[in-house]
Phi, psi and omega in degrees: 000129183290138175299122185298327180289322176295324177296318179297316180292328177295319177296321179297319184298328178296319181287327182298338178297338184255006182235141180263087184240143178282166186297323179298319179294318179300318179297322177295323181287339184253005181235130179292148179285322184213127176240123181237130179236137179222164170246118180269116179252124179228155176270122180285167182298335180275003178094347179280159178257134178238150182237138183228128177294137181224150186221154167212128180235126170258112188273311183207130183241022182301323183269351180152193180302153175297151178215129179171153186284176174237124179249146172250113182201150183290343182259005181299131174212172187296318180297323178296315182294322176298316179298314181296322178291325176296312179299326178294323178298317179293315183299315181296324178290318177300317182282357179061047178252148182278056183226155166264192183249137177210168177195156178219164179193158175230131178278104185202145171267098188300325184296344181269356181256149173278171180298319180293327178289324176295321177297316178300318180295318180297315180293324178297320179298310182298322182292313184284330181264002182306321180295345186252000180235167181165162184299338178243013183240301183200125190241100180285170181203177177289157174211210183300127178064016170236158187210190183298321180296319178295322176296326178296315178297315181295316180296318179299317180295320179295318179299320178296317178295322179297320179295324180291321183281337178061008180232327184292136179093358179299137181094002179176158181298133176297339177295340178283358179289330179240138173244171186079022179282165174300149180301327180285358180226057176071014177282168180259141169301140176084357183290321186300319183262007189298320181294315178294319179294318178298321177300320178295317179299320179294316179299316179296322179295321178299313182292320181288324180290321182219076185299341179256015180296326180255138180076023180221215186277126172247122183244137180296151182306320184290344181246356189274155177245177185294338183266007180298140184292334183218112181295135164089037176201156178279166177294130178278137179293330184260018184299136178275159174273147179097192186242162179263131176229158180309320184292345177238019183253133177255144187227136171244131184246114179262111185108117183237045172273207182302313184291308183298319180297309183293323177297313180301316181296313183288322179295320177297317178296331180277359176109352179286148179262115178274117184258343180200147174223159179206166172216193184296340180274345183139193185231169178224133183242137177214095189297332179283350176069016184268059176276155162248098191302326178296325178288324177298317179296317178298319180296317180296318180296329181281319187257342182097354182200161174281347182300129178089007179303131184308129178091355182257164178254135181290129173222162176271168176297323177298316179298325177294316182299326184256013181294154176286113180198166177275322186230129175249128182241088175292121189229026183246253184247179180286166175059041177270327179252114188234179177298336181285329183242352185300321183290344181268352183289130183258346180296151179259345172229133170248119180256104188280092178272343172272167174271124176063039183286345185243127178282164181297322178297320178294322178306316182296319179294316180297318179297317180298325181272003175080022179274130175278121177254114174272109192292154180305322184293350173247309188298323183254021182281359178297325180296311181289332178294314179285334171299320176299317178299320179297317178301314179299317179296318180297318182291330182267345182070031183224132181262133176276152173283158184301319180300322179292317179303311183293322179290318177297321177297314180298315180298315184293314188281327176287330173294320177297317178301315181300320179295318179293316181299318182297316179295320179300319180290316184293320185260357179057052180234171177291164178296328179295311180297322178298319179297320179293319178300314179299312183293314182295327176298317180291317183294313182292328175296318178296319179298318180294315181295326181274349180072033180249000000 
């Protein structure tokens, strides 16, 4: 399994070829500003004490306070958190948000904890990391295996710590330190589904900007011109004639957590045909696409997996990744698409709703095969964008209506897509490299202006 931080730096190196940066700046871009490690000790329901390694990394704050989620997962380690915080710095710049990049995590098998133990763990994290976070310092949010309730516990604990210190949170509500909170506790309408909704907006923008990008001519960068429909790929042997539209597009969603579920539900409502979904337990295939996504979610909550959903066919996660479809949406963890399976992928668009799902080696194979990869730093930026809206609402003490949240999200994320697409066409590079070029330009300009 590729080290995620090495994968992140490999992606960065591709973009650096197009930027004239001195070595000192490059070193700043590749080194985190602050790494904090703690041991969270909580008393379990059986009376025993358990200890869990916890991390928070602030990678770059040139554009503003750190921003990034906190994940609870058994595979959390420092290199993963460093990679995720780096990607957040790039993502916030691509999305044109006044944030730097940060991320946090706890190495824990959540399924082995009771609800009260999860609350204790959440509060312990907020308590121990309180000196390193704040509305103008570093603003956490939900990530893998964390949710609005966990953010509520963390925010409440932070507010208590803030009251004790009497200084933290000055200049803004301490409730603005955490986003992704419940709507009833200063959360924003539309935040829960924002990552999936933003992914749909990006997919629609791709199809609307270049309706013949899929199923038409794919030209390699060395041979392509400015009018090529899709930057960065060779002509596919199996390319269809005509254009791709929602009504004739098939989608496979790998990962059926918060992001995957909401994307599948919203994409289906927009006319896309969802042919397969999966989670850590396996996958379910339904070629006619006649799912009731709310029922699939209920089934998963009841049984623990989408596997065996009535009317579906059992498939493995590998079979889902290589399934015949137009669009593949990896929505789980990093390193899902690798050099071992990239050549088998049949999708013509990969919409990265997970963070770091594609390794650098796989990227090269996909580009050669003419697959358009919409990178995570663009495709899944809807979550952090609406987190930004929540932060703004908290600081102003004013709540936006849902229609405004969704329209602002659409405007922000489609504008980001347009900027990335333009660079990809002008420089004849992949969308990922174009996103990095755009982001690094903003970050380094801020560093220069601030004299850091």
